[in-house]
C-alpha positions as CSV (number, residue, x, y, z in Angstrom):
1,M,-17.4,29.6,-22.6
2,T,-20.0,27.3,-21.0
3,E,-19.9,26.4,-17.3
4,P,-19.0,22.7,-17.9
5,S,-16.0,23.7,-20.1
6,R,-14.9,26.2,-17.5
7,A,-15.1,23.5,-14.8
8,D,-13.1,21.1,-17.0
9,D,-10.5,23.8,-17.6
10,L,-10.2,24.4,-13.8
11,R,-9.8,20.7,-13.1
12,E,-7.1,20.4,-15.8
13,E,-5.2,23.4,-14.4
14,L,-5.3,22.1,-10.9
15,G,-4.1,18.7,-12.2
16,A,-1.1,20.5,-13.8
17,F,-0.1,21.5,-10.2
18,G,0.1,17.9,-9.3
19,L,-3.3,17.4,-7.7
20,S,-4.9,14.0,-8.2
21,D,-8.6,13.6,-9.2
22,T,-9.6,12.9,-5.6
23,E,-7.6,15.9,-4.3
24,I,-9.3,18.1,-6.9
25,D,-12.8,16.8,-5.9
26,A,-12.1,17.5,-2.3
27,Y,-10.5,21.0,-2.9
28,L,-13.4,22.1,-5.1
29,T,-15.8,21.0,-2.3
30,I,-13.9,22.9,0.3
31,L,-13.6,25.9,-2.0
32,S,-17.4,26.1,-2.6
33,T,-18.2,26.0,1.1
34,G,-15.4,28.1,2.5
35,E,-15.1,26.1,5.8
36,T,-16.4,22.6,6.3
37,T,-15.8,19.3,8.2
38,T,-14.1,16.2,7.0
39,R,-17.4,14.3,7.1
40,E,-19.0,16.9,4.7
41,V,-16.1,16.7,2.3
42,S,-16.2,12.9,2.4
43,E,-19.9,12.9,1.5
44,E,-19.7,15.6,-1.2
45,S,-16.5,14.3,-2.9
46,D,-17.3,10.6,-2.5
47,V,-14.1,9.6,-0.7
48,T,-13.7,8.0,2.7
49,Q,-13.4,10.2,5.7
50,R,-10.1,8.6,6.5
51,A,-8.8,9.6,3.0
52,V,-10.0,13.2,3.5
53,Y,-7.6,13.7,6.4
54,S,-4.6,12.7,4.2
55,I,-5.9,14.8,1.3
56,A,-6.4,17.8,3.5
57,E,-2.8,17.5,4.8
58,R,-1.5,17.5,1.2
59,L,-3.7,20.5,0.3
60,E,-2.5,22.3,3.3
61,D,1.1,21.6,2.3
62,R,0.4,23.3,-1.0
63,G,-1.0,26.3,0.7
64,L,-4.6,25.8,-0.6
65,V,-6.4,25.1,2.7
66,R,-5.9,25.3,6.5
67,V,-6.8,22.4,8.7
68,N,-8.0,23.0,12.3
69,D,-7.5,19.6,13.9
70,H,-7.9,21.1,17.3
71,A,-11.6,21.6,16.7
72,S,-14.0,18.8,17.2
73,P,-14.9,17.8,14.6
74,T,-11.9,18.7,12.5
75,T,-12.6,21.6,10.1
76,I,-11.0,22.5,6.8
77,R,-11.0,26.1,5.6
78,A,-10.1,27.2,2.0
79,V,-7.4,29.7,1.8
80,P,-8.6,32.8,-0.2
81,P,-7.9,32.3,-3.9
82,D,-5.6,35.4,-4.1
83,E,-3.5,34.1,-1.2
84,A,-3.4,30.6,-2.6
85,I,-2.4,31.8,-6.1
86,A,0.3,34.0,-4.5
87,T,1.7,31.0,-2.6
88,L,1.7,28.8,-5.8
89,S,3.4,31.7,-7.8
90,K,6.0,32.2,-5.1
91,R,6.9,28.5,-5.2
92,L,7.2,28.6,-9.0
93,E,9.3,31.7,-8.8
94,S,11.6,30.1,-6.2
95,I,12.7,27.4,-8.7
96,R,13.2,29.7,-11.6
97,P,16.9,30.2,-11.0
98,V,17.4,26.4,-10.8
99,L,15.4,25.8,-14.0
100,E,17.3,28.5,-15.9
101,A,20.6,27.1,-14.7
102,R,19.8,23.6,-15.8
103,Y,17.9,24.4,-19.0
104,T,20.9,24.2,-21.3
105,E,21.9,20.9,-19.8
106,T,18.5,19.4,-20.4
107,A,18.1,17.0,-23.2
108,P,15.4,14.4,-24.1
109,K,15.9,11.4,-21.8
110,A,15.5,7.8,-22.4
111,P,13.0,5.8,-20.2
112,E,14.3,5.6,-16.7
113,I,15.8,2.2,-15.8
114,Q,17.6,1.8,-12.5
115,I,19.2,-1.0,-10.6
116,V,18.1,-1.0,-6.9
117,K,20.2,-2.8,-4.4
118,S,18.9,-1.8,-0.9
119,R,15.8,-2.9,1.0
120,E,15.1,0.7,2.1
121,T,15.0,2.0,-1.5
122,V,12.8,-0.9,-2.6
123,L,10.2,-0.3,0.1
124,K,10.3,3.5,-0.4
125,R,9.7,3.2,-4.2
126,F,7.1,0.6,-3.5
127,R,5.2,2.9,-1.1
128,N,5.5,5.9,-3.3
129,A,4.3,4.1,-6.4
130,I,1.2,2.8,-4.5
131,A,0.5,6.3,-3.1
132,D,0.8,7.9,-6.6
133,A,-1.5,5.3,-8.3
134,D,-4.5,6.7,-10.0
135,H,-6.1,3.6,-11.5
136,E,-4.4,0.2,-10.9
137,I,-1.8,-1.5,-8.8
138,V,-0.6,-5.1,-9.4
139,V,1.6,-6.6,-6.7
140,A,3.5,-9.9,-6.1
141,I,5.1,-10.0,-2.7
142,P,6.2,-12.5,0.0
143,H,3.6,-12.8,2.8
144,D,6.1,-11.8,5.5
145,V,6.9,-8.5,3.6
146,Y,3.2,-7.7,2.9
147,P,2.7,-5.8,6.2
148,E,5.4,-3.3,5.1
149,I,3.1,-2.0,2.3
150,E,-0.4,-3.0,3.7
151,P,-1.3,0.5,4.9
152,E,-0.6,2.1,1.5
153,L,-2.5,-0.7,-0.3
154,R,-5.5,-0.3,2.0
155,A,-5.5,3.5,1.4
156,A,-5.3,3.1,-2.3
157,H,-8.0,0.5,-2.4
158,E,-10.3,2.7,-0.3
159,D,-9.8,5.5,-2.8
160,G,-11.1,3.2,-5.6
161,T,-7.8,2.0,-7.1
162,L,-8.0,-1.4,-8.7
163,V,-5.6,-3.8,-6.8
164,F,-4.5,-7.2,-7.9
165,L,-2.5,-8.9,-5.1
166,L,-0.4,-12.1,-5.3
167,I,0.9,-13.3,-1.9
168,G,4.0,-15.6,-2.1
169,E,5.0,-18.4,0.2
170,L,1.5,-18.7,1.7
171,D,0.0,-22.2,2.0
172,D,-3.1,-21.4,4.2
173,A,-5.7,-21.8,1.5
174,G,-8.5,-21.9,4.2
175,G,-7.3,-18.8,6.1
176,S,-9.3,-15.7,6.9
177,Q,-10.0,-13.5,3.9
178,R,-10.1,-10.4,6.2
179,T,-6.3,-10.2,6.1
180,F,-6.2,-9.2,2.5
181,S,-9.7,-8.3,1.3
182,D,-9.6,-4.7,2.5
183,A,-6.5,-4.1,0.5
184,A,-7.3,-5.7,-2.9
185,D,-10.0,-6.5,-5.4
186,V,-8.6,-9.9,-6.3
187,V,-6.1,-11.9,-4.2
188,R,-4.2,-15.0,-5.1
189,Q,-1.6,-17.0,-3.2
190,W,1.3,-19.2,-4.1
191,G,3.0,-21.6,-1.7
192,A,6.5,-21.2,-3.3
193,D,9.0,-18.3,-3.4
194,L,8.5,-15.8,-6.2
195,P,10.2,-12.6,-7.3
196,F,8.5,-9.5,-5.9
197,L,7.1,-7.0,-8.4
198,Y,4.7,-4.2,-8.8
199,A,3.3,-2.3,-11.8
200,V,1.2,0.8,-11.5
201,D,-1.0,2.5,-14.1
202,D,1.0,0.9,-16.9
203,E,3.6,3.6,-16.2
204,V,6.1,2.4,-13.6
205,S,7.1,-1.0,-12.4
206,M,9.8,-2.9,-10.4
207,I,10.8,-6.5,-10.3
208,G,13.5,-8.2,-8.2
209,D,14.6,-11.0,-5.9
210,S,12.4,-11.7,-3.0
211,G,15.3,-11.5,-0.5
212,L,15.7,-7.8,-1.3
213,P,12.6,-6.4,0.4
214,R,13.2,-8.9,3.2
215,G,16.8,-7.6,3.7
216,T,18.1,-11.1,3.4
217,H,19.5,-10.8,-0.1
218,E,22.9,-12.0,-1.1
219,A,25.5,-10.3,-3.3
220,G,24.3,-10.0,-6.9
221,E,20.6,-10.0,-6.0
222,N,18.9,-6.8,-6.9
223,A,15.7,-5.2,-8.4
224,V,15.1,-3.3,-11.6
225,F,12.9,-0.2,-11.7
226,V,11.5,1.1,-14.9
227,S,9.3,4.2,-15.8
228,E,8.2,3.6,-19.3
229,S,4.9,2.3,-20.5
230,N,6.1,-0.5,-22.7
231,L,8.5,-1.8,-20.1
232,A,6.0,-1.5,-17.3
233,G,3.5,-3.3,-19.6
234,A,6.1,-6.1,-20.0
235,V,6.3,-6.6,-16.2
236,F,2.5,-6.6,-16.0
237,G,2.4,-9.2,-18.8
238,L,4.9,-11.3,-17.0
239,Y,2.7,-11.1,-13.9
240,L,-0.5,-12.1,-15.7
241,G,1.1,-14.7,-18.0
242,T,3.1,-16.7,-15.5
243,Y,2.7,-16.2,-11.7
244,W,-1.0,-15.2,-11.7
245,P,-2.5,-18.3,-13.5
246,A,-0.1,-20.6,-11.6
247,S,-1.4,-19.4,-8.2
248,T,-4.6,-20.1,-6.3
249,E,-7.5,-17.8,-6.1
250,R,-8.1,-16.7,-2.5
251,Y,-10.4,-13.7,-2.6
252,V,-12.6,-11.8,-5.1
253,T,-14.5,-8.6,-4.4
254,D,-18.2,-8.3,-4.9
255,P,-19.4,-6.7,-8.1
256,D,-20.0,-2.9,-7.9
257,P,-23.5,-1.6,-7.7
258,L,-25.0,-0.6,-11.0
259,P,-25.1,1.7,-12.9
260,N,-21.4,2.5,-12.5
261,H,-18.8,4.6,-14.5
262,Y,-15.2,3.5,-15.0
263,D,-12.3,5.5,-16.3
264,W,-10.0,2.5,-16.2
265,F,-10.9,-0.2,-18.8
266,R,-9.6,-3.2,-16.8
267,T,-11.8,-2.2,-13.8
268,A,-14.9,-2.2,-16.1
269,V,-14.0,-5.6,-17.5
270,L,-13.5,-7.1,-14.1
271,H,-16.8,-5.9,-12.7
272,A,-18.7,-6.7,-15.9
273,F,-17.4,-10.3,-15.6
274,L,-18.4,-10.5,-11.9
275,H,-21.9,-9.4,-12.8
276,D,-22.1,-11.8,-15.8
277,R,-20.9,-14.6,-13.6
278,N,-23.8,-13.9,-11.3
279,G,-26.2,-14.2,-14.2
280,R,-26.9,-10.5,-14.7
281,E,-27.3,-9.1,-18.3
282,L,-25.4,-5.9,-18.9
283,W,-25.6,-2.9,-21.1
284,A,-22.4,-0.9,-21.7
285,D,-21.8,2.7,-23.0
286,V,-18.2,3.0,-24.1
287,E,-16.2,6.2,-24.9
288,T,-13.5,5.4,-27.4
289,V,-10.1,7.0,-28.0
290,D,-11.4,8.4,-31.2
291,G,-14.2,10.2,-29.5
292,E,-16.9,7.8,-30.6
293,R,-19.6,6.4,-28.3
294,V,-20.4,2.7,-28.7
295,S,-23.4,1.2,-26.8
296,G,-24.9,-2.2,-26.7
297,R,-25.7,-5.3,-24.7
298,V,-22.6,-7.1,-23.4
299,S,-22.5,-10.4,-25.2
300,R,-19.1,-11.7,-24.3
301,I,-16.3,-10.8,-21.9
302,R,-12.6,-11.9,-22.2
303,Q,-10.6,-11.6,-19.0
304,P,-7.7,-13.4,-17.2
305,F,-8.2,-11.9,-13.7
306,V,-10.6,-14.2,-11.9
307,E,-11.8,-17.8,-12.3
308,P,-12.9,-19.0,-14.7
309,A,-10.5,-17.1,-17.0
310,T,-12.1,-16.5,-20.4
311,S,-9.2,-14.8,-22.2
312,E,-7.4,-16.6,-25.0
313,F,-4.0,-15.1,-24.0
314,A,-2.7,-13.5,-20.9
315,L,-3.2,-9.8,-21.6
316,E,-6.6,-10.1,-23.3
317,N,-9.3,-8.1,-21.6
318,S,-12.2,-7.0,-23.8
319,L,-15.9,-6.5,-24.0
320,F,-18.1,-7.6,-26.9
321,L,-21.2,-5.5,-27.5
322,E,-24.3,-6.3,-29.6
323,T,-24.9,-3.0,-31.5
324,E,-27.2,-2.0,-34.4
325,E,-24.2,-2.8,-36.7
326,G,-23.7,-6.2,-35.2
327,E,-21.3,-7.5,-32.5
328,V,-18.2,-5.3,-32.0
329,S,-15.1,-5.9,-29.7
330,I,-13.6,-3.2,-27.4
331,G,-10.2,-3.4,-25.8
332,G,-8.3,-1.2,-23.4
333,S,-5.4,1.2,-23.9
334,G,-3.1,0.2,-26.7
335,T,-5.4,-2.5,-28.1
336,F,-4.7,-3.8,-31.6
337,L,-6.9,-6.8,-32.0
338,E,-10.3,-5.3,-31.0
339,D,-12.5,-3.1,-33.2
340,Y,-12.3,-0.2,-30.8
341,E,-10.0,1.2,-28.0
342,G,-12.1,2.1,-25.0
343,I,-11.1,4.8,-22.5
344,A,-14.2,4.9,-20.3
345,V,-17.1,2.6,-19.7
346,T,-20.5,2.9,-18.0
347,L,-22.2,-0.4,-17.0
348,R,-25.8,-0.8,-16.2
349,S,-28.4,-3.6,-16.2
350,A,-29.6,-4.5,-19.6
């Protein structure tokens, strides 16, 4: 077995224990050094130092590291592998009786759909969904409720998650961008009331009456939570097809430095368009769901995220590449109109 494949296997197994990609990067950095500082972990694993503190706490909760926050600077020490494995094994063994007792009751379940009626539950699910996001968060929320989720959005954005934010009941078109720019890649505002909603990674979503997160809802007002890709995609489509184009663009991030690699197709499309809008010619190397690699100069971009929108319908986001075989189109996960379904994109100057 080659070293790269062993490393991939290790990452896959750590992921099976619930570690995110950033947690895995940080843990492997700590593991290779034995004991290190938060700054060194930040530099080696390419995450913010602020995020390292949160990651270290989660790794410590899993018994993988020990954090010495009494030292200056704070140090993080890897738990010896034998001890860490023993801790993980003990945790697995502790739930064996419960798993065995429930096994005969377990049956394939339909997608989770729940009616939520309390402000506390709405905000708790909101924060948890944002914290668990790996790639993308879309949010529509009244401006007076936004502070309730701002810290989680900022943390996710700092970790590289793509964030589309729509602020409702906000008329200050000339206001400071600083309020929202650190928490999102694209921000739009709408002066009227609108339902609150979120959709995360095309997997989970919630939509409901704006009075619910405020705590001012009346009888019969509630929210619906779903955890199924098609239903979450429907909420995302509602967001992009109705509220998003009807609102006013307030802030757009700067394009990423090039070259840059993206594991989330919509992030690649957004930044490709931002570069194209600035007059930069691009080259893209795309990994497809079938294992093919398609490369070429970016000739056209279809997207509904920022002005001017170039998509022909709400959910269209695609790249067109000039290849040796001619122009081909590439869409994201689940695409059916484009020639290829892309799963990863590397952008560089043409």
